[in-house]
C-alpha positions in Angstrom: 13.8 -244.3 -11.6 16.7 -242.0 -12.6 18.9 -242.4 -15.7 22.6 -243.0 -14.5 25.4 -241.9 -16.6 28.6 -243.6 -15.5 29.9 -246.9 -14.1 30.8 -245.3 -10.7 27.3 -243.9 -10.1 25.5 -247.0 -11.2 27.5 -249.3 -8.8 27.2 -246.8 -6.0 23.4 -246.7 -6.4 23.4 -250.7 -6.4 25.4 -250.7 -3.3 23.2 -248.1 -1.5 20.0 -250.0 -2.4 21.5 -253.4 -1.4 22.9 -252.0 1.9 19.6 -250.4 2.8 17.7 -253.8 2.2 20.3 -255.8 4.1 20.1 -253.3 7.0 16.5 -253.4 7.1 16.4 -257.3 7.0 19.1 -257.6 9.7 17.4 -255.0 11.9 14.1 -257.0 11.6 15.8 -260.3 12.4 17.3 -258.7 15.6 13.9 -257.3 16.6 12.2 -260.8 16.1 15.0 -262.4 18.1 15.0 -259.9 20.9 11.3 -259.4 21.5 9.5 -261.4 18.8 8.5 -258.3 16.9 7.5 -259.4 13.3 8.4 -257.4 10.3 5.9 -254.7 9.0 4.1 -256.0 6.0 3.7 -252.7 4.4 7.3 -252.2 4.4 7.9 -255.6 2.8 5.3 -254.8 0.2 7.3 -251.5 -0.5 10.5 -253.5 -1.2 12.3 -253.0 2.1 14.0 -256.4 1.8 14.4 -256.4 -1.9 17.5 -256.9 -4.1 18.5 -253.9 -6.4 17.8 -254.2 -10.1 19.9 -253.1 -12.8 18.0 -252.1 -16.0 19.5 -251.2 -19.4 17.2 -250.1 -22.2 18.6 -250.2 -25.7 16.6 -248.6 -28.6 18.9 -248.0 -31.6 17.6 -246.3 -34.8 19.2 -249.1 -36.7 20.7 -252.5 -36.2 23.3 -253.0 -33.4 26.9 -252.4 -34.4 28.7 -255.6 -35.4 31.1 -255.7 -32.3 33.2 -258.9 -32.3 34.3 -259.2 -28.7 33.0 -262.1 -26.5 31.0 -260.0 -24.1 29.7 -256.6 -23.2 27.7 -256.3 -26.4 24.2 -256.0 -27.4 22.7 -258.4 -30.1 19.2 -257.1 -30.0 17.2 -253.9 -29.1 15.1 -254.2 -25.9 15.0 -253.8 -22.2 17.6 -255.9 -20.3 17.6 -256.4 -16.5 19.0 -258.5 -13.7 18.8 -258.4 -9.8 22.2 -257.9 -8.3 23.6 -259.6 -5.1 26.5 -258.1 -3.2 27.3 -255.3 -5.7 30.4 -254.3 -3.6 32.0 -257.8 -4.0 31.2 -257.8 -7.7 32.2 -254.2 -8.4 35.1 -255.1 -10.6 33.0 -257.4 -12.7 30.2 -255.0 -12.9 32.5 -252.1 -13.9 34.0 -254.2 -16.7 30.7 -255.1 -18.3 29.1 -251.6 -17.8 32.1 -249.7 -19.3 32.0 -251.6 -22.5 28.2 -251.0 -23.0 28.4 -247.5 -22.1 31.2 -247.0 -24.4 29.8 -248.5 -27.5 26.0 -248.3 -27.2 23.5 -245.4 -26.6 21.9 -247.1 -23.7 19.8 -245.8 -20.8 20.8 -247.4 -17.4 18.6 -247.3 -14.2 18.8 -248.8 -10.8 15.7 -249.6 -8.9 14.5 -251.9 -6.1 13.3 -255.1 -7.6 10.4 -257.3 -6.4 12.6 -260.2 -5.3 13.3 -260.3 -1.6 16.7 -261.2 -0.1 16.3 -264.6 1.8 17.2 -264.1 5.4 19.7 -266.9 5.4 21.9 -264.9 3.0 22.4 -262.0 5.4 22.5 -264.1 8.6 26.2 -263.5 9.4 25.9 -259.7 8.2 23.2 -259.5 10.8 25.1 -261.2 13.5 21.8 -262.5 14.8 23.1 -265.1 17.3 20.3 -267.3 18.4 18.3 -267.5 15.1 19.7 -271.1 14.7 17.5 -272.0 17.9 14.4 -270.9 16.2 12.4 -273.3 14.0 13.1 -272.4 10.3 9.4 -272.8 9.6 8.7 -270.0 11.9 11.4 -267.7 10.5 10.0 -268.5 7.0 6.6 -267.5 8.0 7.7 -263.9 8.7 10.9 -263.5 6.7 11.9 -264.2 3.0 13.5 -267.5 2.7 15.3 -269.5 -0.1 12.8 -270.9 -2.7 14.1 -273.5 -5.2 11.6 -272.1 -7.7 13.6 -268.9 -7.7 17.0 -270.6 -8.3 17.8 -272.0 -11.7 20.0 -272.0 -14.8 17.5 -271.5 -17.4 19.4 -268.7 -19.0 22.7 -270.5 -18.9 21.1 -273.5 -20.4 19.8 -271.7 -23.4 16.2 -270.6 -22.8 15.4 -268.4 -25.8 13.6 -265.1 -25.6 11.2 -263.5 -28.1 12.3 -260.4 -29.8 11.2 -257.4 -27.9 10.6 -259.3 -24.6 12.2 -258.3 -21.3 15.5 -259.9 -21.6 18.2 -261.0 -19.0 21.3 -258.9 -18.7 23.3 -261.7 -17.0 23.5 -265.4 -16.8 22.8 -265.5 -13.1 20.4 -263.3 -11.1 20.8 -262.4 -7.4 19.0 -265.3 -5.8 21.1 -267.9 -7.8 24.3 -266.0 -7.0 23.6 -265.8 -3.2 22.6 -269.5 -3.2 26.0 -270.4 -4.7 28.1 -267.9 -2.5 26.6 -269.8 0.6 27.4 -273.2 -1.0 30.9 -272.3 -1.7 31.6 -271.1 1.9 30.2 -274.3 3.1 32.1 -276.7 0.8 35.3 -274.9 0.8 35.8 -273.5 4.4 37.0 -270.0 3.3 35.3 -266.7 2.9 34.0 -266.1 -0.7 35.8 -262.6 -0.9 39.2 -264.6 -0.8 38.4 -266.5 -4.2 40.7 -265.4 -6.9 39.9 -265.0 -10.5 42.1 -268.0 -11.8 41.0 -271.4 -10.5 43.0 -274.6 -10.3 41.3 -277.8 -9.5 42.9 -281.1 -8.0 41.8 -284.2 -6.4 44.7 -285.1 -4.3 45.9 -283.5 -1.1 49.7 -284.0 -2.2 49.0 -281.3 -4.8 47.6 -279.2 -2.0 51.0 -279.6 0.0 53.0 -278.7 -3.1 50.7 -275.6 -3.7 51.1 -274.4 -0.1 54.9 -274.9 -0.2 55.1 -272.9 -3.4 52.7 -270.3 -2.1 54.8 -269.7 1.1 57.9 -269.5 -0.7 56.3 -266.8 -3.0 55.2 -264.8 0.0 58.5 -265.0 1.6 60.2 -263.6 -1.6 57.8 -260.8 -1.9 56.3 -259.9 -5.3 52.6 -259.7 -6.4 51.1 -262.3 -4.0 49.9 -260.9 -0.6 48.5 -263.7 1.5 47.5 -267.4 1.6 44.1 -268.1 2.9 43.4 -271.6 4.0 40.4 -273.8 4.6 39.4 -273.3 8.1 39.7 -269.6 8.5 43.5 -269.3 8.7 45.3 -266.4 6.8 49.1 -266.2 6.6 51.5 -263.9 4.9 55.2 -263.7 4.3 56.0 -262.7 7.9 53.7 -265.4 9.6 55.9 -267.3 12.0 55.5 -271.3 11.7 53.0 -270.7 8.8 53.5 -274.3 7.4 52.7 -275.8 10.9 49.7 -273.4 11.3 48.3 -274.5 8.0 48.8 -278.2 8.7 46.9 -277.9 12.0 44.2 -275.7 10.4 40.7 -277.4 10.5 40.7 -278.0 6.8 39.6 -281.6 7.3 36.1 -280.4 8.1 35.3 -279.3 4.6 34.4 -281.4 1.7 36.3 -279.4 -0.9 38.9 -277.3 0.9 40.3 -274.3 -0.8 43.5 -272.3 -0.7 43.8 -268.8 -2.0 47.1 -267.2 -3.0 45.7 -263.7 -3.2 46.9 -260.8 -5.4 45.7 -257.4 -6.4 42.3 -257.2 -8.1 41.8 -260.9 -7.5 44.5 -261.7 -10.0 46.0 -264.5 -7.8 45.3 -268.3 -7.8 42.6 -270.4 -6.0 43.4 -274.1 -5.5 40.3 -276.4 -4.7 40.7 -280.0 -3.9 37.4 -281.1 -5.3 37.8 -284.8 -4.4 37.0 -287.7 -6.8 34.3 -288.1 -9.3 32.0 -286.1 -11.8 29.5 -285.2 -9.1 31.9 -283.4 -7.1 33.3 -281.6 -10.3 29.8 -280.5 -11.3 29.0 -279.4 -7.7 31.9 -277.1 -7.4 31.9 -275.6 -10.9 28.1 -275.0 -10.6 28.7 -272.6 -7.8 32.0 -271.1 -8.7 30.5 -270.1 -12.0 28.6 -267.3 -10.3 32.0 -265.6 -9.4 32.6 -265.2 -13.2 36.1 -266.4 -13.0 38.6 -265.9 -15.9 39.5 -269.6 -16.2 39.5 -272.8 -14.4 42.0 -275.8 -15.0 42.2 -279.3 -13.8 45.4 -280.9 -12.8 44.7 -284.5 -11.9 45.6 -288.2 -12.7 44.6 -290.4 -15.4 45.0 -293.9 -16.6 47.1 -294.0 -19.8 45.4 -296.1 -22.6 48.3 -296.1 -25.1 51.3 -298.5 -25.2 53.7 -295.8 -26.0 52.7 -293.7 -22.8 55.0 -294.0 -19.6 54.1 -293.4 -16.2 54.6 -289.6 -15.3 53.7 -288.5 -18.9 51.3 -285.9 -19.5 48.0 -285.6 -21.4 46.7 -282.3 -22.7 42.9 -283.0 -23.3 41.6 -281.4 -26.5 38.5 -283.6 -26.7 36.3 -285.6 -24.2 34.2 -288.8 -24.3 31.5 -287.9 -21.8 30.7 -291.2 -19.9 30.4 -289.0 -16.6 26.6 -288.6 -17.4 26.1 -285.9 -14.7 25.5 -283.0 -17.1 23.4 -285.2 -19.7 20.2 -283.6 -18.8 21.3 -280.0 -19.2 23.9 -280.5 -21.9 23.4 -283.4 -24.2 26.5 -285.6 -24.8 26.2 -285.0 -28.6 27.1 -281.2 -28.0 30.8 -280.9 -28.8 33.2 -279.4 -26.2 35.7 -277.5 -28.0 39.2 -276.8 -26.7 39.8 -273.3 -25.8 42.9 -272.2 -27.9 44.5 -269.7 -25.4 44.3 -272.4 -22.7 45.7 -275.0 -24.8 48.6 -272.9 -25.9 49.4 -271.6 -22.4 49.3 -275.2 -21.0 51.7 -276.4 -23.7 54.0 -273.5 -23.2 54.0 -273.8 -19.5 54.9 -277.4 -19.8 57.8 -276.5 -22.0 59.0 -273.9 -19.5 58.7 -276.1 -16.4 60.1 -279.3 -17.8 62.9 -277.5 -19.8 61.9 -279.8 -22.8 60.7 -278.8 -26.3 60.1 -280.1 -29.8 60.3 -283.9 -30.1 61.4 -284.4 -26.6 58.4 -282.6 -25.1 56.1 -284.6 -27.5 57.4 -287.9 -26.1 56.1 -286.8 -22.7 53.1 -284.6 -23.5 50.4 -286.0 -25.8 47.1 -284.3 -26.9 44.0 -286.2 -27.5 40.7 -287.4 -26.2 40.0 -288.1 -22.7 37.2 -290.5 -21.3 35.7 -289.3 -18.2 33.7 -292.1 -16.4 31.4 -292.2 -13.5 32.5 -295.7 -12.6 35.8 -296.0 -10.7 35.8 -299.8 -11.5 35.5 -299.4 -15.1 38.2 -302.0 -15.5 35.6 -304.7 -14.3 33.5 -304.1 -17.5 36.2 -303.1 -19.8 34.8 -305.5 -22.5 31.6 -303.5 -22.7 33.6 -300.2 -23.2 36.5 -301.3 -25.3 35.1 -300.8 -28.7 33.7 -297.3 -27.8 37.1 -296.3 -26.2 38.8 -297.5 -29.5 36.4 -295.7 -31.8 36.9 -292.4 -29.8 40.8 -292.7 -30.2 40.9 -292.0 -26.4 44.4 -291.7 -24.9 43.5 -291.4 -21.3 40.7 -292.2 -18.8 39.7 -290.2 -15.6 36.6 -289.2 -13.5 36.6 -285.4 -13.7 38.1 -283.8 -16.8 34.9 -283.9 -19.2 32.7 -282.5 -16.4 35.1 -279.6 -15.8 35.4 -278.8 -19.4 31.6 -279.4 -20.1 30.3 -277.2 -17.2 32.9 -274.5 -18.3 31.5 -274.7 -21.8 27.9 -274.5 -20.4 28.5 -271.9 -18.0 30.9 -269.7 -20.1 34.1 -270.1 -18.2 37.2 -270.9 -20.1 38.6 -274.3 -19.2 41.6 -276.6 -19.7 42.9 -280.0 -18.4 46.4 -281.3 -18.0 46.4 -284.8 -16.6 49.5 -287.1 -15.5 49.5 -290.7 -16.3 49.6 -292.7 -13.0 48.9 -296.1 -14.3 48.4 -298.1 -17.6 45.6 -300.4 -16.8 45.2 -301.8 -20.4 48.9 -302.7 -20.4 49.5 -304.5 -17.0 50.7 -301.2 -15.2 48.1 -301.1 -12.6 48.3 -298.5 -9.8 49.6 -300.3 -6.7 50.9 -298.7 -3.4 54.6 -299.0 -4.0 54.6 -297.7 -7.7 52.1 -295.1 -6.9 54.2 -293.5 -4.1 57.3 -293.3 -6.3 55.1 -291.7 -9.0 53.7 -289.1 -6.6 57.1 -288.1 -5.2 58.6 -287.7 -8.7 55.6 -286.1 -10.5 53.3 -283.9 -8.4 55.7 -280.9 -7.7 56.4 -280.5 -11.5 52.7 -281.1 -12.6 51.4 -278.6 -10.0 54.1 -276.0 -11.2 52.8 -276.3 -14.9 49.3 -275.6 -13.7 50.4 -272.6 -11.7 52.7 -271.3 -14.6 49.6 -271.6 -17.0 47.4 -269.5 -14.9 50.1 -266.9 -14.4 50.4 -266.7 -18.2 46.8 -266.4 -18.7 46.5 -263.7 -16.1 48.9 -261.6 -18.1 46.6 -261.9 -21.1 43.6 -260.5 -19.6 40.3 -260.2 -21.5 41.7 -261.8 -24.5 41.2 -265.1 -22.9 37.4 -265.0 -23.2 36.6 -266.9 -26.4 33.6 -266.2 -28.6 33.1 -269.9 -29.0 31.5 -270.0 -25.4 28.8 -267.6 -26.5 25.5 -268.5 -27.8 23.7 -266.4 -30.5 21.0 -265.3 -28.1 23.3 -264.3 -25.1 22.9 -261.8 -22.2 25.2 -258.8 -22.6 27.2 -259.5 -19.4 30.0 -262.0 -19.3 
């Protein structure tokens, strides 16, 4: 195990060991498919199929320096390590973390083969082993490493504490957890994982997708920083693509549960829109998996029921607190844990709303209200309102939906900056119930502007860079990597 001195060398060594393991596993799969040859057990014992491991040793003479940034810092002396999946894909992220640690700490950095094998399912496409799907999975698992749920967990992210001088985690997610989520993302969204951008926008209405696609195509035709639009179903278009809108409409995006659309830019600084569907379960599912990409931010633009008489259909709600009646995260993040607003995101959302609407001051305040949002797991909550009325009243809630608190709470839990801007689509407490005719008029008027506020917010945040990562998302016993 050789000490490595600079970021480029470290990442190159990670890529080398990972490529060797993937090549060995793919070759073994091909041999098994072609002539039934099983892998060499001695080679497996020597780590032929194993992920690379990144190890950082920090043994200062005194206490660690009091560095105030949110990540890329050591809080304790000790040995830190994590297994790394797909280091080439994560090279930008790895470089960002390593440069900060090498710059400010006297650390020893090593790369070695780990003892954790890469499951065959995670290299299947890379191996192009057509025909493996015809073999009984139990037979494959007998000879090749396979995914084990016991190896995939969020104990680190969920606050498992480590004793002083123990071997400590370097990152929130290790290689098996990361690879698991990368495969799930591809399955749910219908796009290559490499197309995901670092700024994420969530919606649950396809009308917002249409607005995003129209805007994205216009941006591509006009030139500028955006390069391509990648669409669920495998379609990629650019500013020169003929009949791009028609091709996108005809793409097989309907096959996927949460189709994604990526307006790509240099260094992944573009915008990804994901139609997450309805409900807290979907919101948790997609954010659980997107978190391994270590995005800069995610924002929800959706609809809500307005709970105040003074609100008007089409008004905006900027969530700054949440009443968590979604329940989907209760076992891993207790409802009594506060979910703070992220100041940089809140400011960007309000500034973007002013820019897009052309309103400011008291005029904007009449349309954009900040306050508590109730997120429920019961779409027919109105049928049991008498059971909830007192609690809603005590919380001073101004809106109700089915995703916002989940998006924010899982962002807090998994250390991804978050924000929510909702649009009032009905006022169920005041007799304005969402009905087909009124809903269509609302959609036609409000969706384009609402989508533009979300886009403008992410563009503002992209220009701020690392300042977005708030220390309020970090625990006192935190891995060094963001």
